[in-house]
Short mmCIF file of the C-alpha atoms (twelve columns), coordinates in Angstrom:
data_MODEL
# 
_entry.id   MODEL 
# 
loop_
_atom_site.group_PDB 
_atom_site.id 
_atom_site.type_symbol 
_atom_site.label_atom_id 
_atom_site.label_alt_id 
_atom_site.label_comp_id 
_atom_site.label_asym_id 
_atom_site.label_seq_id 
_atom_site.Cartn_x 
_atom_site.Cartn_y 
_atom_site.Cartn_z 
_atom_site.pdbx_PDB_model_num 
ATOM 1   C CA . UNK A 1   127.489 94.029 129.707 1 
ATOM 2   C CA . UNK A 2   128.490 97.444 128.384 1 
ATOM 3   C CA . UNK A 3   132.288 96.936 128.739 1 
ATOM 4   C CA . UNK A 4   132.136 93.784 126.607 1 
ATOM 5   C CA . UNK A 5   133.247 93.859 122.950 1 
ATOM 6   C CA . UNK A 6   130.464 94.719 120.527 1 
ATOM 7   C CA . UNK A 7   130.391 91.258 118.861 1 
ATOM 8   C CA . UNK A 8   129.851 89.689 122.287 1 
ATOM 9   C CA . UNK A 9   127.134 92.188 123.179 1 
ATOM 10  C CA . UNK A 10  125.384 91.457 119.857 1 
ATOM 11  C CA . UNK A 11  125.580 87.738 120.603 1 
ATOM 12  C CA . UNK A 12  124.091 88.212 124.065 1 
ATOM 13  C CA . UNK A 13  121.300 90.436 122.784 1 
ATOM 14  C CA . UNK A 14  120.442 87.938 120.058 1 
ATOM 15  C CA . UNK A 15  120.171 85.027 122.501 1 
ATOM 16  C CA . UNK A 16  118.343 87.019 125.190 1 
ATOM 17  C CA . UNK A 17  115.241 84.841 124.967 1 
ATOM 18  C CA . UNK A 18  116.964 81.470 124.463 1 
ATOM 19  C CA . UNK A 19  116.588 78.950 127.260 1 
ATOM 20  C CA . UNK A 20  118.574 76.768 127.363 1 
ATOM 21  C CA . UNK A 21  121.476 78.096 125.299 1 
ATOM 22  C CA . UNK A 22  123.830 76.130 123.079 1 
ATOM 23  C CA . UNK A 23  126.579 77.321 120.747 1 
ATOM 24  C CA . UNK A 24  125.022 75.526 117.772 1 
ATOM 25  C CA . UNK A 25  121.659 77.129 118.524 1 
ATOM 26  C CA . UNK A 26  123.232 80.578 118.518 1 
ATOM 27  C CA . UNK A 27  125.072 79.952 115.257 1 
ATOM 28  C CA . UNK A 28  121.911 78.647 113.574 1 
ATOM 29  C CA . UNK A 29  119.387 81.158 114.905 1 
ATOM 30  C CA . UNK A 30  121.594 84.238 114.808 1 
ATOM 31  C CA . UNK A 31  123.494 83.412 111.634 1 
ATOM 32  C CA . UNK A 32  126.821 84.063 113.309 1 
ATOM 33  C CA . UNK A 33  130.160 82.266 113.289 1 
ATOM 34  C CA . UNK A 34  130.743 79.576 115.899 1 
ATOM 35  C CA . UNK A 35  130.344 81.466 119.214 1 
ATOM 36  C CA . UNK A 36  131.761 78.671 121.388 1 
ATOM 37  C CA . UNK A 37  134.797 80.642 122.510 1 
ATOM 38  C CA . UNK A 38  132.757 83.714 123.406 1 
ATOM 39  C CA . UNK A 39  130.275 81.621 125.375 1 
ATOM 40  C CA . UNK A 40  133.003 79.677 127.173 1 
ATOM 41  C CA . UNK A 41  134.757 82.890 128.179 1 
ATOM 42  C CA . UNK A 42  131.527 84.415 129.468 1 
ATOM 43  C CA . UNK A 43  130.758 81.292 131.493 1 
ATOM 44  C CA . UNK A 44  134.283 81.179 132.919 1 
ATOM 45  C CA . UNK A 45  134.860 84.850 133.600 1 
ATOM 46  C CA . UNK A 46  131.465 86.402 134.312 1 
ATOM 47  C CA . UNK A 47  128.210 85.660 136.143 1 
ATOM 48  C CA . UNK A 48  126.218 86.293 132.974 1 
ATOM 49  C CA . UNK A 49  126.190 82.637 131.929 1 
ATOM 50  C CA . UNK A 50  126.120 79.433 133.948 1 
ATOM 51  C CA . UNK A 51  126.960 75.975 132.654 1 
ATOM 52  C CA . UNK A 52  124.932 72.810 132.975 1 
ATOM 53  C CA . UNK A 53  126.582 69.705 134.396 1 
ATOM 54  C CA . UNK A 54  127.855 68.475 131.030 1 
ATOM 55  C CA . UNK A 55  129.090 71.944 130.053 1 
ATOM 56  C CA . UNK A 56  127.471 72.116 126.610 1 
ATOM 57  C CA . UNK A 57  124.297 73.847 127.707 1 
ATOM 58  C CA . UNK A 58  124.198 77.290 129.264 1 
ATOM 59  C CA . UNK A 59  121.691 79.583 130.921 1 
ATOM 60  C CA . UNK A 60  121.557 83.324 131.319 1 
ATOM 61  C CA . UNK A 61  121.504 84.834 134.778 1 
ATOM 62  C CA . UNK A 62  118.009 86.214 135.419 1 
ATOM 63  C CA . UNK A 63  119.252 89.777 135.962 1 
ATOM 64  C CA . UNK A 64  121.315 89.665 132.772 1 
ATOM 65  C CA . UNK A 65  118.371 88.262 130.832 1 
ATOM 66  C CA . UNK A 66  116.150 91.118 131.964 1 
ATOM 67  C CA . UNK A 67  118.630 93.697 130.669 1 
ATOM 68  C CA . UNK A 68  119.270 91.816 127.432 1 
ATOM 69  C CA . UNK A 69  115.578 91.372 126.669 1 
ATOM 70  C CA . UNK A 70  115.130 95.140 126.931 1 
ATOM 71  C CA . UNK A 71  118.063 95.597 124.569 1 
ATOM 72  C CA . UNK A 72  116.649 93.031 122.152 1 
ATOM 73  C CA . UNK A 73  113.345 94.874 122.096 1 
ATOM 74  C CA . UNK A 74  115.160 97.790 120.471 1 
ATOM 75  C CA . UNK A 75  116.030 95.799 117.343 1 
ATOM 76  C CA . UNK A 76  113.529 95.417 114.532 1 
ATOM 77  C CA . UNK A 77  110.488 93.208 115.012 1 
ATOM 78  C CA . UNK A 78  111.390 91.385 111.798 1 
ATOM 79  C CA . UNK A 79  114.803 90.448 113.163 1 
ATOM 80  C CA . UNK A 80  113.299 89.275 116.453 1 
ATOM 81  C CA . UNK A 81  110.759 87.136 114.618 1 
ATOM 82  C CA . UNK A 82  113.409 85.541 112.430 1 
ATOM 83  C CA . UNK A 83  115.555 84.734 115.455 1 
ATOM 84  C CA . UNK A 84  112.623 83.138 117.283 1 
ATOM 85  C CA . UNK A 85  111.466 81.159 114.245 1 
ATOM 86  C CA . UNK A 86  114.937 79.718 113.687 1 
ATOM 87  C CA . UNK A 87  115.342 78.972 117.385 1 
ATOM 88  C CA . UNK A 88  111.977 77.209 117.411 1 
ATOM 89  C CA . UNK A 89  113.023 74.993 114.504 1 
ATOM 90  C CA . UNK A 90  116.385 74.200 116.115 1 
ATOM 91  C CA . UNK A 91  114.898 73.316 119.491 1 
ATOM 92  C CA . UNK A 92  112.296 71.096 117.827 1 
ATOM 93  C CA . UNK A 93  114.996 69.240 115.888 1 
ATOM 94  C CA . UNK A 94  116.764 68.538 119.185 1 
ATOM 95  C CA . UNK A 95  113.576 67.240 120.806 1 
ATOM 96  C CA . UNK A 96  113.398 70.254 123.129 1 
ATOM 97  C CA . UNK A 97  109.734 70.799 122.429 1 
ATOM 98  C CA . UNK A 98  108.931 73.080 125.341 1 
ATOM 99  C CA . UNK A 99  111.770 75.433 124.474 1 
ATOM 100 C CA . UNK A 100 110.553 75.383 120.877 1 
ATOM 101 C CA . UNK A 101 107.020 76.136 121.991 1 
ATOM 102 C CA . UNK A 102 108.272 79.136 123.951 1 
ATOM 103 C CA . UNK A 103 109.901 80.505 120.798 1 
ATOM 104 C CA . UNK A 104 106.773 79.841 118.737 1 
ATOM 105 C CA . UNK A 105 104.761 81.747 121.327 1 
ATOM 106 C CA . UNK A 106 107.072 84.737 120.934 1 
ATOM 107 C CA . UNK A 107 106.085 85.056 117.270 1 
ATOM 108 C CA . UNK A 108 102.413 84.405 117.936 1 
ATOM 109 C CA . UNK A 109 102.371 80.973 116.298 1 
ATOM 110 C CA . UNK A 110 100.017 79.290 118.761 1 
ATOM 111 C CA . UNK A 111 99.357  76.306 116.503 1 
ATOM 112 C CA . UNK A 112 103.038 75.421 116.406 1 
ATOM 113 C CA . UNK A 113 103.419 76.086 120.115 1 
ATOM 114 C CA . UNK A 114 100.552 73.731 120.945 1 
ATOM 115 C CA . UNK A 115 101.822 71.107 118.509 1 
ATOM 116 C CA . UNK A 116 105.200 71.091 120.233 1 
ATOM 117 C CA . UNK A 117 103.737 71.047 123.736 1 
ATOM 118 C CA . UNK A 118 101.591 68.070 122.757 1 
ATOM 119 C CA . UNK A 119 104.838 66.167 122.180 1 
ATOM 120 C CA . UNK A 120 105.940 66.963 125.744 1 
ATOM 121 C CA . UNK A 121 102.748 66.250 127.655 1 
ATOM 122 C CA . UNK A 122 103.571 62.689 128.689 1 
ATOM 123 C CA . UNK A 123 106.962 63.730 129.989 1 
ATOM 124 C CA . UNK A 124 105.474 66.672 131.853 1 
ATOM 125 C CA . UNK A 125 102.908 64.403 133.490 1 
ATOM 126 C CA . UNK A 126 105.442 61.741 134.437 1 
ATOM 127 C CA . UNK A 127 107.619 64.416 136.037 1 
ATOM 128 C CA . UNK A 128 104.709 65.785 138.050 1 
ATOM 129 C CA . UNK A 129 104.824 69.187 136.361 1 
ATOM 130 C CA . UNK A 130 101.090 69.616 136.684 1 
ATOM 131 C CA . UNK A 131 101.165 73.375 137.139 1 
ATOM 132 C CA . UNK A 132 102.863 73.777 133.758 1 
ATOM 133 C CA . UNK A 133 100.255 71.567 132.079 1 
ATOM 134 C CA . UNK A 134 97.508  73.669 133.626 1 
ATOM 135 C CA . UNK A 135 99.170  76.870 132.454 1 
ATOM 136 C CA . UNK A 136 98.833  75.661 128.871 1 
ATOM 137 C CA . UNK A 137 95.283  74.430 129.518 1 
ATOM 138 C CA . UNK A 138 94.229  77.774 130.949 1 
ATOM 139 C CA . UNK A 139 95.660  79.627 127.942 1 
ATOM 140 C CA . UNK A 140 93.491  77.716 125.482 1 
ATOM 141 C CA . UNK A 141 89.947  78.525 124.499 1 
ATOM 142 C CA . UNK A 142 87.462  75.727 125.078 1 
ATOM 143 C CA . UNK A 143 87.093  75.154 121.328 1 
ATOM 144 C CA . UNK A 144 90.850  74.836 120.876 1 
ATOM 145 C CA . UNK A 145 91.056  72.408 123.782 1 
ATOM 146 C CA . UNK A 146 88.214  70.273 122.436 1 
ATOM 147 C CA . UNK A 147 89.989  70.055 119.084 1 
ATOM 148 C CA . UNK A 148 93.113  68.602 120.762 1 
ATOM 149 C CA . UNK A 149 92.199  65.374 122.588 1 
ATOM 150 C CA . UNK A 150 95.882  64.595 123.099 1 
ATOM 151 C CA . UNK A 151 95.789  67.309 125.771 1 
ATOM 152 C CA . UNK A 152 92.942  65.664 127.669 1 
ATOM 153 C CA . UNK A 153 94.715  62.931 129.688 1 
ATOM 154 C CA . UNK A 154 97.589  65.150 130.858 1 
ATOM 155 C CA . UNK A 155 95.169  67.914 131.752 1 
ATOM 156 C CA . UNK A 156 92.889  65.494 133.593 1 
ATOM 157 C CA . UNK A 157 95.860  64.219 135.631 1 
ATOM 158 C CA . UNK A 158 96.874  67.781 136.471 1 
ATOM 159 C CA . UNK A 159 93.345  68.764 137.463 1 
ATOM 160 C CA . UNK A 160 93.012  65.599 139.536 1 
ATOM 161 C CA . UNK A 161 96.033  66.638 141.596 1 
ATOM 162 C CA . UNK A 162 94.576  70.081 142.261 1 
ATOM 163 C CA . UNK A 163 91.465  71.542 143.829 1 
ATOM 164 C CA . UNK A 164 89.669  71.388 140.474 1 
ATOM 165 C CA . UNK A 165 88.167  67.920 140.867 1 
ATOM 166 C CA . UNK A 166 84.907  68.783 139.109 1 
ATOM 167 C CA . UNK A 167 86.766  69.797 135.960 1 
ATOM 168 C CA . UNK A 168 88.859  66.639 136.203 1 
ATOM 169 C CA . UNK A 169 85.769  64.423 136.432 1 
ATOM 170 C CA . UNK A 170 84.188  66.155 133.451 1 
ATOM 171 C CA . UNK A 171 87.333  65.596 131.455 1 
ATOM 172 C CA . UNK A 172 87.474  61.924 132.418 1 
ATOM 173 C CA . UNK A 173 83.925  61.575 131.110 1 
ATOM 174 C CA . UNK A 174 84.974  63.236 127.851 1 
ATOM 175 C CA . UNK A 175 87.834  60.762 127.441 1 
ATOM 176 C CA . UNK A 176 85.601  57.760 128.139 1 
ATOM 177 C CA . UNK A 177 82.788  58.990 125.888 1 
ATOM 178 C CA . UNK A 178 85.038  59.849 122.956 1 
ATOM 179 C CA . UNK A 179 84.290  57.309 120.204 1 
ATOM 180 C CA . UNK A 180 87.974  57.077 119.271 1 
ATOM 181 C CA . UNK A 181 89.022  56.145 122.821 1 
ATOM 182 C CA . UNK A 182 90.265  52.592 123.054 1 
ATOM 183 C CA . UNK A 183 90.891  50.237 125.943 1 
ATOM 184 C CA . UNK A 184 94.126  51.943 126.982 1 
ATOM 185 C CA . UNK A 185 92.517  55.395 127.018 1 
ATOM 186 C CA . UNK A 186 89.602  54.152 129.115 1 
ATOM 187 C CA . UNK A 187 91.985  52.348 131.469 1 
ATOM 188 C CA . UNK A 188 93.933  55.553 131.984 1 
ATOM 189 C CA . UNK A 189 90.694  57.448 132.529 1 
ATOM 190 C CA . UNK A 190 89.857  55.046 135.365 1 
ATOM 191 C CA . UNK A 191 93.312  55.590 136.838 1 
ATOM 192 C CA . UNK A 192 92.711  59.332 136.768 1 
ATOM 193 C CA . UNK A 193 89.310  58.870 138.377 1 
ATOM 194 C CA . UNK A 194 90.974  56.789 141.076 1 
ATOM 195 C CA . UNK A 195 93.469  59.587 141.672 1 
ATOM 196 C CA . UNK A 196 90.621  62.086 142.016 1 
ATOM 197 C CA . UNK A 197 88.886  59.893 144.581 1 
ATOM 198 C CA . UNK A 198 92.102  59.305 146.512 1 
ATOM 199 C CA . UNK A 199 92.914  63.011 146.566 1 
ATOM 200 C CA . UNK A 200 89.446  63.708 147.979 1 
ATOM 201 C CA . UNK A 201 89.406  60.728 150.371 1 
ATOM 202 C CA . UNK A 202 86.388  59.427 148.441 1 
ATOM 203 C CA . UNK A 203 86.732  55.755 149.330 1 
ATOM 204 C CA . UNK A 204 83.195  54.925 148.192 1 
ATOM 205 C CA . UNK A 205 84.013  56.352 144.781 1 
ATOM 206 C CA . UNK A 206 87.170  54.236 144.656 1 
ATOM 207 C CA . UNK A 207 85.141  51.084 145.199 1 
ATOM 208 C CA . UNK A 208 82.772  52.022 142.382 1 
ATOM 209 C CA . UNK A 209 85.499  52.378 139.751 1 
ATOM 210 C CA . UNK A 210 85.450  49.570 137.258 1 
# 
């Protein structure tokens, strides 16, 4: 990194916590001129950046990220916050809610982080990313979780596929008992209960589900 020109080093330091990386994101969040040529050269001529299949998106090598994050920590907290806030807004506009939530977390905006993750929960569940759902669940206080019923189905699915069946059953009961739950929510709750029983080889419980 050190032999690189200073404008390129500044670009890399600014985007140290971006994942994934896009030229438009860098221009928007860092307030710099179009960095496409710098990024393309880094991806072509160094191991610092790797391209996605379509070539527009990039990722930092883990070792490079570690160094760059340390370098970014030396700039002012105000600058870091502004970068993360802009990156959060840009990611959200692109529908990259998890990336946006990560940036919101960096500035301590848990409400925005949770709002963005809520928009990703269905996708996370459908992709079987239960451990990531549980990471968010375990970060929340009980009161916060109870205030966000949109988290309940995804969390119940994730718990059902783990060794935390008791918590999953309790959550299914919460979904069913919630006055606002309609037919579709109760149907999904039964599906989750069926998954719990199947995971535990509880065939009697499966027969009792209605």
